[in-house]
C-alpha positions as a Markdown table, in Angstrom:
| # | Residue | x | y | z |
|---|---|---|---|---|
| 1 | Met | 0.0 | 0.3 | 0.0 |
| 2 | Thr | 1.5 | 3.6 | -1.0 |
| 3 | Val | 1.9 | 6.4 | 1.4 |
| 4 | Arg | -0.8 | 8.0 | -0.2 |
| 5 | Thr | -3.3 | 4.7 | -0.1 |
| 6 | Arg | -2.6 | 4.9 | 3.5 |
| 7 | Lys | -3.3 | 8.9 | 3.7 |
| 8 | Gln | -6.7 | 8.1 | 2.1 |
| 9 | Thr | -7.6 | 5.2 | 4.4 |
| 10 | Val | -6.9 | 7.6 | 7.2 |
| 11 | Phe | -8.8 | 10.4 | 6.2 |
| 12 | Arg | -11.9 | 8.0 | 5.5 |
| 13 | Ile | -11.8 | 6.5 | 9.2 |
| 14 | Ile | -11.5 | 9.8 | 10.5 |
| 15 | Ala | -14.4 | 11.2 | 8.5 |
| 16 | Leu | -16.7 | 8.4 | 9.7 |
| 17 | Thr | -15.7 | 9.1 | 13.3 |
| 18 | Ile | -16.6 | 12.3 | 12.9 |
| 19 | Leu | -19.7 | 11.5 | 11.1 |
| 20 | Phe | -20.7 | 8.9 | 13.8 |
| 21 | Leu | -20.1 | 11.6 | 16.9 |
| 22 | Ile | -22.2 | 14.0 | 15.3 |
| 23 | Phe | -25.2 | 12.0 | 14.5 |
| 24 | Trp | -24.6 | 10.4 | 18.4 |
| 25 | Phe | -24.8 | 13.6 | 19.9 |
| 26 | Val | -28.0 | 15.1 | 17.8 |
| 27 | Arg | -29.5 | 11.8 | 18.9 |
| 28 | Gln | -28.4 | 12.3 | 22.5 |
| 29 | Asn | -29.7 | 16.3 | 22.3 |
| 30 | Val | -33.1 | 15.0 | 20.7 |
| 31 | Leu | -33.8 | 12.9 | 23.4 |
| 32 | Ile | -33.0 | 15.2 | 26.2 |
| 33 | Thr | -34.7 | 17.9 | 24.4 |
| 34 | Ser | -37.7 | 15.3 | 24.6 |
| 35 | Thr | -37.4 | 14.5 | 28.2 |
| 36 | Leu | -37.3 | 18.7 | 29.0 |
| 37 | His | -40.4 | 18.9 | 26.8 |
| 38 | Val | -42.8 | 16.0 | 28.5 |
| 39 | Lys | -41.4 | 17.1 | 32.0 |
| 40 | His | -42.5 | 21.0 | 31.3 |
| 41 | Lys | -45.2 | 20.0 | 29.5 |
| 42 | Asp | -48.6 | 21.8 | 30.1 |
| 43 | Lys | -49.6 | 20.3 | 33.5 |
| 44 | Gln | -53.3 | 19.7 | 32.8 |
| 45 | Ser | -52.6 | 18.2 | 29.3 |
| 46 | Leu | -50.0 | 15.6 | 31.1 |
| 47 | Asp | -52.5 | 14.8 | 33.6 |
| 48 | Phe | -55.1 | 14.4 | 31.7 |
| 49 | Glu | -53.0 | 11.6 | 29.4 |
| 50 | Leu | -52.0 | 10.0 | 32.4 |
| 51 | Asp | -55.6 | 9.8 | 34.0 |
| 52 | Leu | -56.8 | 8.1 | 30.7 |
| 53 | Ser | -54.1 | 5.4 | 31.2 |
| 54 | Ser | -56.5 | 3.9 | 34.2 |
| 55 | Leu | -60.1 | 4.6 | 32.5 |
| 56 | Gly | -61.5 | 0.9 | 32.5 |
| 57 | Ala | -59.0 | -0.8 | 34.4 |
| 58 | Asn | -59.8 | -3.9 | 35.8 |
| 59 | Ser | -63.6 | -3.6 | 34.1 |
| 60 | Lys | -64.7 | -7.1 | 35.5 |
| 61 | Gln | -64.2 | -5.5 | 39.4 |
| 62 | Thr | -65.5 | -1.9 | 38.4 |
| 63 | Arg | -68.4 | 0.0 | 38.0 |
| 64 | Arg | -69.9 | 0.4 | 34.8 |
| 65 | Asn | -71.3 | 3.8 | 33.4 |
| 66 | Ile | -72.6 | 5.1 | 30.2 |
| 67 | Ile | -72.5 | 9.1 | 29.8 |
| 68 | Ile | -74.8 | 10.3 | 27.2 |
| 69 | Val | -73.4 | 13.6 | 26.3 |
| 70 | Ser | -74.8 | 16.4 | 23.8 |
| 71 | His | -75.9 | 20.0 | 23.4 |
| 72 | Gly | -79.6 | 20.2 | 24.5 |
| 73 | Arg | -82.5 | 19.8 | 22.2 |
| 74 | Ser | -80.4 | 17.2 | 20.4 |
| 75 | Gly | -82.3 | 13.6 | 21.3 |
| 76 | Ser | -80.7 | 13.1 | 24.7 |
| 77 | Thr | -84.2 | 12.9 | 26.5 |
| 78 | Ile | -85.1 | 9.8 | 24.6 |
| 79 | Thr | -82.0 | 8.6 | 24.2 |
| 80 | Gly | -82.0 | 8.8 | 28.0 |
| 81 | Asp | -85.5 | 7.4 | 28.3 |
| 82 | Met | -84.2 | 4.2 | 26.3 |
| 83 | Phe | -82.1 | 3.3 | 28.9 |
| 84 | Asn | -84.1 | 4.6 | 31.8 |
| 85 | His | -86.7 | 1.7 | 30.3 |
| 86 | His | -83.9 | -0.8 | 31.1 |
| 87 | Pro | -84.3 | -3.1 | 34.2 |
| 88 | Ser | -80.5 | -3.4 | 34.6 |
| 89 | Val | -80.0 | 0.3 | 34.4 |
| 90 | Phe | -79.7 | 2.8 | 37.2 |
| 91 | Tyr | -80.4 | 6.1 | 35.5 |
| 92 | Leu | -79.9 | 9.5 | 36.2 |
| 93 | His | -81.6 | 12.6 | 34.4 |
| 94 | Glu | -78.8 | 15.5 | 34.1 |
| 95 | Pro | -77.3 | 15.0 | 37.6 |
| 96 | Leu | -75.3 | 18.3 | 36.7 |
| 97 | Gln | -78.6 | 20.2 | 37.6 |
| 98 | Thr | -77.9 | 18.7 | 40.6 |
| 99 | Val | -74.3 | 20.3 | 40.8 |
| 100 | Glu | -75.5 | 23.6 | 39.8 |
| 101 | Arg | -78.2 | 23.6 | 42.7 |
| 102 | Ile | -75.1 | 22.9 | 45.1 |
| 103 | Ser | -73.3 | 25.4 | 43.7 |
| 104 | Gln | -75.9 | 27.7 | 44.2 |
| 105 | Phe | -76.8 | 27.0 | 47.5 |
| 106 | Gln | -73.2 | 27.0 | 48.7 |
| 107 | Lys | -72.1 | 30.5 | 46.9 |
| 108 | Glu | -76.0 | 32.1 | 47.9 |
| 109 | Arg | -76.0 | 33.4 | 43.9 |
| 110 | Lys | -76.8 | 32.1 | 40.2 |
| 111 | Thr | -73.1 | 30.0 | 39.6 |
| 112 | Ser | -72.2 | 28.7 | 36.0 |
| 113 | Pro | -69.1 | 25.6 | 34.7 |
| 114 | Asp | -66.9 | 28.6 | 34.5 |
| 115 | Asp | -66.7 | 29.1 | 38.2 |
| 116 | Pro | -63.9 | 28.3 | 39.8 |
| 117 | Asp | -65.5 | 26.1 | 42.5 |
| 118 | Tyr | -68.1 | 24.7 | 40.1 |
| 119 | Gly | -65.5 | 22.4 | 38.6 |
| 120 | Ser | -64.2 | 20.5 | 41.5 |
| 121 | Leu | -67.4 | 20.3 | 42.7 |
| 122 | Met | -68.7 | 18.7 | 39.5 |
| 123 | Ser | -66.0 | 16.4 | 39.6 |
| 124 | Glu | -66.5 | 15.4 | 43.4 |
| 125 | Val | -70.5 | 14.8 | 42.5 |
| 126 | Leu | -69.5 | 12.5 | 39.3 |
| 127 | Asn | -67.0 | 10.6 | 40.7 |
| 128 | Gly | -69.3 | 9.5 | 43.6 |
| 129 | Ile | -72.3 | 9.2 | 41.1 |
| 130 | Phe | -70.1 | 6.9 | 38.9 |
| 131 | Arg | -69.1 | 4.5 | 42.1 |
| 132 | Cys | -72.8 | 4.8 | 43.6 |
| 133 | Asn | -71.3 | 7.1 | 46.3 |
| 134 | Phe | -74.0 | 9.8 | 47.5 |
| 135 | Ser | -72.7 | 12.2 | 49.6 |
| 136 | Arg | -76.1 | 14.1 | 51.9 |
| 137 | Ala | -76.1 | 17.1 | 49.8 |
| 138 | Val | -76.4 | 15.4 | 46.5 |
| 139 | Val | -79.3 | 12.9 | 48.2 |
| 140 | Glu | -81.2 | 15.9 | 49.4 |
| 141 | Asp | -80.8 | 17.1 | 45.9 |
| 142 | Leu | -82.0 | 14.3 | 44.5 |
| 143 | Glu | -85.0 | 13.8 | 46.5 |
| 144 | His | -86.4 | 17.0 | 45.8 |
| 145 | Phe | -86.0 | 16.4 | 42.1 |
| 146 | Tyr | -87.0 | 12.9 | 41.8 |
| 147 | Arg | -90.0 | 13.2 | 44.6 |
| 148 | His | -91.4 | 16.4 | 42.6 |
| 149 | Pro | -95.1 | 15.9 | 41.1 |
| 150 | Ser | -94.3 | 16.8 | 37.6 |
| 151 | His | -91.6 | 14.1 | 37.1 |
| 152 | Pro | -91.5 | 11.4 | 39.4 |
| 153 | Arg | -90.6 | 8.8 | 36.5 |
| 154 | Ala | -87.5 | 10.7 | 35.6 |
| 155 | Ser | -85.6 | 7.4 | 37.1 |
| 156 | His | -87.3 | 4.2 | 37.2 |
| 157 | Ala | -85.0 | 2.9 | 39.3 |
| 158 | Ile | -85.5 | 5.9 | 41.9 |
| 159 | Ala | -89.1 | 4.9 | 41.7 |
| 160 | Ser | -89.5 | 1.3 | 41.9 |
| 161 | Pro | -88.8 | -1.4 | 44.5 |
| 162 | Pro | -86.9 | -1.1 | 46.9 |
| 163 | Leu | -86.6 | 2.4 | 47.1 |
| 164 | Cys | -90.5 | 2.6 | 46.1 |
| 165 | Pro | -93.6 | 0.3 | 47.7 |
| 166 | Tyr | -94.6 | -1.0 | 43.9 |
| 167 | Glu | -93.6 | -0.8 | 39.9 |
| 168 | Ile | -93.8 | 2.2 | 38.4 |
| 169 | Asn | -96.4 | 0.4 | 36.0 |
| 170 | Asp | -98.6 | -0.9 | 38.9 |
| 171 | Ser | -101.7 | 0.8 | 39.2 |
| 172 | Arg | -101.1 | 1.3 | 43.2 |
| 173 | Trp | -98.0 | 3.2 | 42.4 |
| 174 | Asp | -97.6 | 6.7 | 43.7 |
| 175 | Pro | -94.4 | 8.6 | 44.4 |
| 176 | Ser | -95.8 | 9.4 | 47.5 |
| 177 | Leu | -95.7 | 6.6 | 49.0 |
| 178 | Cys | -91.6 | 6.3 | 48.7 |
| 179 | Pro | -89.8 | 6.7 | 51.7 |
| 180 | Pro | -87.2 | 9.5 | 51.9 |
| 181 | Leu | -83.7 | 8.6 | 49.8 |
| 182 | Thr | -80.6 | 8.3 | 52.4 |
| 183 | Ser | -77.2 | 8.0 | 51.0 |
| 184 | Gly | -77.2 | 4.5 | 52.4 |
| 185 | Ser | -79.9 | 3.4 | 50.7 |
| 186 | Leu | -79.5 | 4.8 | 47.2 |
| 187 | Gly | -76.2 | 3.6 | 47.4 |
| 188 | Lys | -76.8 | 0.2 | 48.0 |
| 189 | Val | -79.4 | -0.1 | 45.7 |
| 190 | Cys | -77.3 | 1.2 | 42.9 |
| 191 | Arg | -74.7 | -1.1 | 43.8 |
| 192 | Asp | -76.8 | -4.2 | 44.7 |
| 193 | Asn | -79.6 | -4.0 | 42.0 |
| 194 | Tyr | -78.1 | -2.6 | 38.9 |
| 195 | Lys | -75.2 | -3.5 | 37.4 |
| 196 | Met | -74.6 | -0.4 | 35.5 |
| 197 | Thr | -75.3 | 3.5 | 35.8 |
| 198 | Val | -76.3 | 5.8 | 33.0 |
| 199 | Ala | -76.6 | 9.5 | 33.4 |
| 200 | Lys | -77.5 | 12.2 | 30.6 |
| 201 | Ile | -75.0 | 15.2 | 30.6 |
| 202 | Leu | -75.7 | 18.9 | 28.6 |
| 203 | Ile | -72.2 | 20.3 | 27.5 |
| 204 | Ser | -73.4 | 23.4 | 28.5 |
| 205 | Arg | -73.3 | 22.2 | 32.4 |
| 206 | Ile | -69.8 | 20.9 | 32.0 |
| 207 | Thr | -66.6 | 22.9 | 32.8 |
| 208 | Gly | -65.1 | 24.6 | 30.0 |
| 209 | Ala | -68.1 | 22.9 | 28.0 |
| 210 | Ser | -65.2 | 19.9 | 27.5 |
| 211 | Ile | -65.9 | 16.0 | 27.4 |
| 212 | Lys | -62.2 | 16.0 | 28.7 |
| 213 | His | -63.9 | 16.7 | 31.8 |
| 214 | Ile | -66.0 | 14.2 | 31.7 |
| 215 | Leu | -63.3 | 11.7 | 31.1 |
| 216 | Glu | -61.0 | 12.9 | 33.9 |
| 217 | Ser | -63.9 | 12.3 | 36.4 |
| 218 | Cys | -63.8 | 8.3 | 34.8 |
| 219 | Ser | -60.2 | 8.1 | 35.7 |
| 220 | Ser | -60.5 | 6.2 | 38.9 |
| 221 | Ala | -59.3 | 2.4 | 38.8 |
| 222 | Lys | -63.1 | 1.4 | 40.2 |
| 223 | Val | -65.0 | 3.1 | 37.1 |
| 224 | Asp | -65.2 | 1.7 | 34.0 |
| 225 | Cys | -66.5 | 4.6 | 31.6 |
| 226 | Lys | -68.0 | 4.6 | 28.1 |
| 227 | Ile | -69.6 | 8.1 | 26.2 |
| 228 | Ile | -72.2 | 8.7 | 23.6 |
| 229 | Phe | -71.7 | 11.6 | 22.3 |
| 230 | Leu | -74.8 | 12.6 | 20.3 |
| 231 | Val | -74.6 | 15.1 | 17.6 |
| 232 | Arg | -77.7 | 16.9 | 15.7 |
| 233 | Asp | -78.1 | 18.9 | 12.8 |
| 234 | Pro | -77.1 | 22.1 | 14.4 |
| 235 | Arg | -80.2 | 24.1 | 12.0 |
| 236 | Ala | -82.3 | 21.9 | 13.9 |
| 237 | Val | -80.6 | 22.2 | 17.3 |
| 238 | Ile | -80.3 | 26.0 | 17.4 |
| 239 | Ala | -83.9 | 26.6 | 16.3 |
| 240 | Ser | -84.9 | 24.5 | 18.9 |
| 241 | Ser | -83.1 | 25.9 | 21.4 |
| 242 | Arg | -84.7 | 29.6 | 20.6 |
| 243 | Ser | -87.9 | 27.9 | 20.2 |
| 244 | Val | -87.9 | 27.0 | 24.2 |
| 245 | Asn | -85.8 | 30.2 | 25.0 |
| 246 | Phe | -82.5 | 29.1 | 25.6 |
| 247 | Phe | -81.7 | 31.9 | 24.2 |
| 248 | Lys | -83.4 | 35.2 | 22.5 |
| 249 | Asp | -82.7 | 38.2 | 20.4 |
| 250 | Ser | -83.9 | 41.7 | 21.6 |
| 251 | Val | -86.6 | 43.1 | 19.3 |
| 252 | Arg | -84.6 | 46.1 | 18.4 |
| 253 | Asp | -81.4 | 44.2 | 17.5 |
| 254 | Val | -81.3 | 44.1 | 14.0 |
| 255 | Ser | -78.0 | 42.3 | 13.9 |
| 256 | Arg | -79.3 | 39.5 | 15.7 |
| 257 | Ala | -76.3 | 39.3 | 17.7 |
| 258 | Asn | -77.6 | 36.6 | 20.5 |
| 259 | Phe | -78.8 | 34.3 | 17.5 |
| 260 | Arg | -75.3 | 34.5 | 15.8 |
| 261 | Ala | -73.2 | 34.3 | 19.0 |
| 262 | Tyr | -75.1 | 31.3 | 20.0 |
| 263 | Ser | -74.9 | 29.5 | 16.5 |
| 264 | Phe | -71.5 | 30.2 | 16.7 |
| 265 | Thr | -70.5 | 29.0 | 20.3 |
| 266 | Asn | -72.6 | 25.7 | 19.9 |
| 267 | Cys | -71.4 | 24.7 | 16.8 |
| 268 | Lys | -67.3 | 25.5 | 17.8 |
| 269 | Gln | -68.1 | 23.6 | 21.1 |
| 270 | Thr | -69.1 | 20.4 | 19.2 |
| 271 | Glu | -66.3 | 20.6 | 16.7 |
| 272 | Glu | -64.0 | 21.3 | 20.0 |
| 273 | Asn | -65.0 | 18.0 | 21.4 |
| 274 | Leu | -65.2 | 16.0 | 18.0 |
| 275 | Ala | -61.8 | 16.8 | 17.7 |
| 276 | Leu | -60.7 | 15.6 | 21.3 |
| 277 | Val | -62.7 | 12.3 | 20.5 |
| 278 | Lys | -60.4 | 12.2 | 17.4 |
| 279 | Ser | -57.3 | 13.0 | 19.3 |
| 280 | Leu | -57.7 | 9.8 | 21.8 |
| 281 | Ser | -55.7 | 6.9 | 21.5 |
| 282 | Phe | -57.8 | 4.1 | 19.5 |
| 283 | Arg | -58.1 | 2.5 | 22.5 |
| 284 | Trp | -60.0 | 5.0 | 24.2 |
| 285 | Arg | -61.5 | 6.3 | 21.1 |
| 286 | Lys | -63.4 | 2.8 | 20.8 |
| 287 | Arg | -65.2 | 3.5 | 24.6 |
| 288 | Val | -66.6 | 6.8 | 22.7 |
| 289 | Met | -69.9 | 6.6 | 20.2 |
| 290 | Ile | -70.5 | 9.0 | 17.9 |
| 291 | Gln | -74.6 | 8.9 | 17.7 |
| 292 | Arg | -76.0 | 10.8 | 15.0 |
| 293 | Tyr | -79.7 | 11.9 | 16.1 |
| 294 | Glu | -81.1 | 11.7 | 12.3 |
| 295 | Asp | -79.8 | 8.0 | 11.9 |
| 296 | Phe | -81.6 | 6.8 | 15.2 |
| 297 | Ala | -84.6 | 9.0 | 14.4 |
| 298 | Met | -85.2 | 7.4 | 11.0 |
| 299 | Asp | -85.0 | 3.5 | 12.4 |
| 300 | Pro | -85.2 | 3.9 | 16.0 |
| 301 | Leu | -85.1 | 0.3 | 16.8 |
| 302 | Thr | -82.1 | 0.2 | 14.9 |
| 303 | Gly | -80.5 | 2.9 | 16.8 |
| 304 | Leu | -81.7 | 1.0 | 20.2 |
| 305 | Ser | -79.7 | -2.0 | 19.4 |
| 306 | Arg | -76.6 | -0.6 | 18.3 |
| 307 | Leu | -76.9 | 1.9 | 21.8 |
| 308 | Phe | -77.7 | -1.1 | 23.7 |
| 309 | Asp | -74.7 | -3.3 | 21.9 |
| 310 | Phe | -72.2 | -0.2 | 22.8 |
| 311 | Ala | -73.2 | -0.5 | 26.3 |
| 312 | Gly | -73.3 | -4.5 | 26.9 |
| 313 | Leu | -76.6 | -4.9 | 27.4 |
| 314 | Ser | -79.7 | -7.0 | 25.8 |
| 315 | Val | -82.5 | -5.1 | 24.4 |
| 316 | Pro | -85.6 | -6.7 | 26.1 |
| 317 | Glu | -88.8 | -6.8 | 24.0 |
| 318 | Asp | -90.8 | -4.5 | 26.8 |
| 319 | Val | -88.1 | -1.7 | 25.6 |
| 320 | Lys | -89.0 | -2.2 | 22.0 |
| 321 | Thr | -92.5 | -2.1 | 22.3 |
| 322 | Trp | -92.5 | 1.1 | 24.0 |
| 323 | Leu | -89.7 | 2.7 | 21.9 |
| 324 | Asp | -92.0 | 2.0 | 18.8 |
| 325 | Lys | -95.2 | 3.2 | 20.4 |
| 326 | Thr | -93.0 | 6.3 | 21.7 |
| 327 | Thr | -91.7 | 7.1 | 18.1 |
| 328 | His | -94.9 | 6.4 | 15.9 |
| 329 | Pro | -97.3 | 7.4 | 18.3 |
| 330 | Ser | -101.2 | 7.3 | 17.1 |
| 331 | Ser | -102.4 | 10.1 | 15.9 |
| 332 | Asp | -105.3 | 10.3 | 18.0 |
| 333 | His | -104.7 | 13.1 | 20.5 |
| 334 | Glu | -106.5 | 12.0 | 23.3 |
| 335 | Glu | -103.8 | 9.0 | 23.2 |
| 336 | Leu | -101.0 | 11.6 | 23.0 |
| 337 | Arg | -102.1 | 13.2 | 25.8 |
| 338 | Ser | -102.7 | 9.9 | 27.9 |
| 339 | Ala | -99.0 | 8.8 | 26.7 |
| 340 | Cys | -97.8 | 11.9 | 28.7 |
| 341 | Arg | -99.8 | 12.3 | 31.4 |
| 342 | Gly | -98.2 | 12.8 | 34.5 |
| 343 | Tyr | -94.7 | 14.0 | 32.8 |
| 344 | His | -93.5 | 17.2 | 32.5 |
| 345 | Pro | -93.3 | 18.3 | 29.0 |
| 346 | Ala | -89.5 | 18.0 | 29.2 |
| 347 | Phe | -89.5 | 14.4 | 30.1 |
| 348 | Cys | -91.6 | 13.5 | 27.1 |
| 349 | Thr | -90.7 | 11.8 | 24.8 |
| 350 | Val | -93.6 | 11.3 | 22.5 |
| 351 | Asp | -93.2 | 12.2 | 19.0 |
| 352 | Glu | -93.2 | 10.6 | 15.6 |
| 353 | Ser | -89.5 | 10.9 | 14.9 |
| 354 | Thr | -89.3 | 10.6 | 11.0 |
| 355 | Val | -91.4 | 14.2 | 11.3 |
| 356 | Ala | -89.2 | 15.3 | 13.8 |
| 357 | Val | -86.0 | 15.2 | 12.0 |
| 358 | Asn | -87.2 | 17.8 | 9.2 |
| 359 | Arg | -89.5 | 19.8 | 11.3 |
| 360 | Trp | -87.4 | 22.6 | 11.4 |
| 361 | Arg | -87.2 | 22.9 | 7.6 |
| 362 | Trp | -90.9 | 24.3 | 7.5 |
| 363 | Lys | -90.5 | 26.3 | 11.0 |
| 364 | Val | -87.2 | 28.0 | 10.5 |
| 365 | Pro | -87.1 | 31.3 | 7.5 |
| 366 | Leu | -84.4 | 31.0 | 4.7 |
| 367 | Ile | -82.7 | 34.2 | 6.5 |
| 368 | Asp | -82.2 | 32.2 | 9.8 |
| 369 | Ile | -81.0 | 29.1 | 8.1 |
| 370 | Asp | -78.5 | 31.2 | 5.9 |
| 371 | Ile | -76.7 | 32.6 | 9.7 |
| 372 | Met | -76.8 | 28.9 | 11.3 |
| 373 | Glu | -74.9 | 27.4 | 7.9 |
| 374 | Arg | -72.6 | 30.2 | 7.8 |
| 375 | Tyr | -71.5 | 29.7 | 11.5 |
| 376 | Cys | -72.0 | 25.7 | 11.1 |
| 377 | Lys | -70.2 | 24.9 | 7.9 |
| 378 | Asp | -67.3 | 22.9 | 9.1 |
| 379 | Leu | -69.5 | 21.2 | 11.4 |
| 380 | Met | -72.1 | 20.2 | 9.3 |
| 381 | Gln | -69.3 | 18.9 | 6.6 |
| 382 | Ile | -67.6 | 16.7 | 9.0 |
| 383 | Met | -70.8 | 15.3 | 10.2 |
| 384 | Gly | -72.5 | 15.0 | 6.5 |
| 385 | Tyr | -74.9 | 17.7 | 7.0 |
| 386 | Arg | -76.1 | 19.2 | 3.7 |
| 387 | Pro | -76.6 | 23.0 | 3.4 |
| 388 | Val | -79.6 | 24.6 | 1.7 |
| 389 | Asp | -77.5 | 27.5 | 0.5 |
| 390 | Arg | -80.3 | 29.5 | 0.3 |
| 391 | Ser | -82.5 | 27.0 | -2.2 |
| 392 | His | -86.3 | 27.4 | -1.1 |
| 393 | Glu | -86.9 | 24.5 | -3.0 |
| 394 | Leu | -84.0 | 22.1 | -1.5 |
| 395 | Leu | -85.4 | 23.1 | 1.8 |
| 396 | Ser | -89.2 | 22.6 | 1.2 |
| 397 | Asn | -88.3 | 19.3 | -0.6 |
| 398 | Ile | -88.7 | 16.8 | 2.2 |
| 399 | Ser | -88.2 | 13.8 | 0.0 |
| 400 | Ile | -84.6 | 14.9 | -0.2 |
| 401 | Pro | -82.6 | 14.4 | 3.2 |
| 402 | Leu | -79.9 | 17.0 | 4.6 |
| 403 | Phe | -78.0 | 14.9 | 5.8 |
| 404 | Lys | -75.6 | 11.9 | 4.0 |
| 405 | Lys | -75.3 | 8.0 | 4.8 |
| 406 | Asp | -71.4 | 8.6 | 5.0 |
| 407 | Tyr | -69.6 | 11.3 | 6.7 |
| 408 | Gln | -66.0 | 12.2 | 7.7 |
| 409 | Val | -66.5 | 11.4 | 11.5 |
| 410 | Lys | -68.0 | 7.9 | 10.9 |
| 411 | Gly | -64.7 | 7.2 | 9.4 |
| 412 | Trp | -62.7 | 7.6 | 13.1 |
| 413 | Phe | -64.2 | 4.6 | 14.2 |
């Protein structure tokens, strides 16, 4: 080997060594930076990820829970009532109303989910409910709510033996005969008589309007949670919300500021919660079900089977019969009145479901639909809702559905 060749070989070895050292240094620096990034990562976000690691652990030994989450006027009442009719379900209608009332009592003023203490109280109450543990304050509120004459059937579990002397369908049934609830009696019945707790929760009552805080309340190793996230055409939701005075515009406000703000906020919150679900690992995303109201309303019995299958429940024949009569009622007005007798209007779910899907189309003026479609464009796109685009012909032609069979969010699961 010549001197020149040896020099070239040595040079190559030195060059390779330098490249190796550079590669090693860069790799170590990346690892150190990544470690520091994790250590200094936003604490709330990191805690949320850590909490999810225990969600549903040892599910055979934990309390099973289904949480129905939606905006108001999205079909949550009928969805909750299906579970309410199941003999294995301990059902609670909007337990965050309890949180609101306790919070207002403690503060001696009206509070909101954005108040600093509301979030911790919400977590405390939900953690207890998900484990069948009920504090004295919660029991007192539930006693007031579920024994109220206008909504005694809001929870069949609380209105049935052993918490009441007679079954709810017994002619002798009378809520005034039910003894007062106690933490002990309620907790024991919840744990021993029902294998699952189901709760209906509205997004507007959740801290930050985020499902994240519901998931965090499910992080205990003693709790197994699944979430049913209901989504309905925002044009129907917003129009229906206005009809029941969730918001209203001043007659002097030609800009319709409240209508625009409600449309923007409602759709933005739904989009953000859908994005949160999409960001979950596949393992946890499987524990969330997106239920589009229109799919259920067009075929309620198939929707019932799908929901109960997700929850791990059988489909009793009497529940199917009840749902069929509820979603396809007789046109006889007296029968309709009879079906809802004894219920507060907010709890009466009797309605022709296929008609309910399109009812907003002949009630809402095009100018309002145009505003909603402007603020809800992105949500409508990913959920498969077809815009009217100011077409009176399309709006009035009920034979043309304004929702597609396949849509983007459906592909996430």
